[in-house]
C-alpha positions as CSV (number, residue, x, y, z in Angstrom):
1,M,-21.7,-7.1,-32.2
2,I,-22.2,-8.2,-28.6
3,F,-24.9,-6.8,-26.2
4,V,-24.6,-7.2,-22.4
5,K,-27.7,-6.3,-20.5
6,G,-28.7,-4.2,-23.4
7,V,-25.4,-2.3,-23.7
8,K,-23.5,-2.6,-26.9
9,I,-19.9,-3.8,-26.5
10,D,-17.6,-2.7,-29.3
11,Q,-14.9,-5.2,-28.6
12,P,-14.7,-8.5,-30.3
13,W,-15.7,-11.4,-28.0
14,N,-12.2,-12.8,-27.8
15,E,-10.8,-9.5,-26.5
16,I,-13.2,-9.1,-23.6
17,S,-11.7,-10.1,-20.2
18,I,-13.3,-13.0,-18.4
19,G,-15.4,-11.8,-15.5
20,G,-13.4,-11.3,-12.3
21,N,-10.0,-11.4,-14.0
22,I,-7.6,-8.5,-13.4
23,T,-6.1,-7.5,-16.7
24,E,-3.9,-4.6,-15.6
25,G,-1.5,-4.1,-12.7
26,G,-2.4,-1.7,-10.0
27,N,-0.3,0.2,-7.5
28,A,-0.7,2.2,-4.3
29,V,0.1,5.5,-6.1
30,A,-2.9,5.0,-8.4
31,V,-5.2,3.5,-5.7
32,P,-5.2,5.2,-2.2
33,T,-4.8,2.0,-0.2
34,G,-4.8,3.9,3.0
35,D,-8.6,4.0,2.9
36,W,-8.6,0.3,3.6
37,R,-6.6,0.4,6.8
38,V,-7.8,-1.1,10.1
39,M,-4.5,-1.2,11.8
40,I,-2.0,1.7,11.8
41,P,1.7,2.0,12.4
42,T,3.2,4.9,14.3
43,F,6.7,6.0,13.6
44,H,8.8,7.1,16.6
45,E,11.8,8.9,15.1
46,E,13.7,9.1,18.4
47,K,13.9,5.3,18.6
48,C,14.6,4.7,14.9
49,K,18.2,4.1,13.9
50,H,17.4,4.6,10.2
51,C,18.6,1.1,9.2
52,M,16.1,1.2,6.3
53,L,15.0,-2.4,6.7
54,C,11.3,-1.1,6.6
55,F,11.6,0.8,3.4
56,P,12.2,-2.0,0.8
57,V,9.5,-4.3,2.3
58,C,6.7,-1.7,2.1
59,A,4.5,-2.8,-0.7
60,D,2.8,0.5,-1.0
61,S,5.7,3.0,-1.0
62,A,4.3,4.5,2.2
63,I,7.6,5.1,3.8
64,P,9.2,8.2,2.3
65,V,13.0,8.7,2.5
66,E,14.5,12.1,2.8
67,S,18.0,11.0,1.9
68,E,19.9,7.7,1.8
69,N,20.3,7.9,5.6
70,K,16.9,9.1,6.9
71,R,13.3,7.9,6.6
72,L,10.3,10.1,7.3
73,D,6.9,9.5,8.9
74,F,4.4,7.2,7.0
75,N,2.4,8.4,4.1
76,F,-1.0,7.4,5.4
77,H,-2.6,8.1,2.0
78,L,-0.7,5.0,0.8
79,C,-0.3,2.9,3.9
80,K,-2.8,0.0,4.0
81,G,-1.7,-1.2,7.5
82,C,-0.3,-4.5,6.5
83,G,2.3,-4.5,9.3
84,V,5.3,-5.8,7.4
85,C,7.3,-2.7,8.4
86,F,6.5,-3.4,12.1
87,K,7.5,-7.0,11.8
88,V,10.9,-6.3,10.2
89,C,11.9,-3.4,12.4
90,P,14.7,-4.6,14.7
91,F,14.5,-1.6,17.1
92,E,11.9,-2.0,19.8
93,G,9.4,0.9,19.8
94,A,10.6,2.6,16.6
95,I,7.3,1.5,14.9
96,T,4.3,0.7,17.1
97,W,1.2,-1.0,15.8
98,E,-2.4,-0.5,16.9
99,K,-6.0,-0.4,15.8
100,E,-6.9,2.8,14.0
101,D,-9.9,4.8,15.3
102,K,-11.5,6.4,12.3
C-alpha cells in the first residue's frame, strides 16, 4: 500500500505513471483547444477555391467540410490558432491571420 501526501494509492507502485509523463493520447474533440488561442484565422469564402489543402493539415479538426468539394468556416471551439492552415493556403486572402481580442 502506497500513501502520497496522506492519500492511499490503490495501484501497485510499478503501475503508477512517473510524474509529468502523459500516459494517454489526447485530442481536440476531448479538450477544447480553442480556449488557448491567441491568434485567430478568419475564413473568407469568396476568396477560397476549396482546394482543401487546409483541411488535412489542421491538427485539431477545426475545419469542417460540408461535402468533398466545400469547406466551411472554422470551428473555434477546436481551433487553437496554430496558423498551419494560413501558411498552406495558396489563395491570397482566403484565410487571414490576426491577434484575437478576447
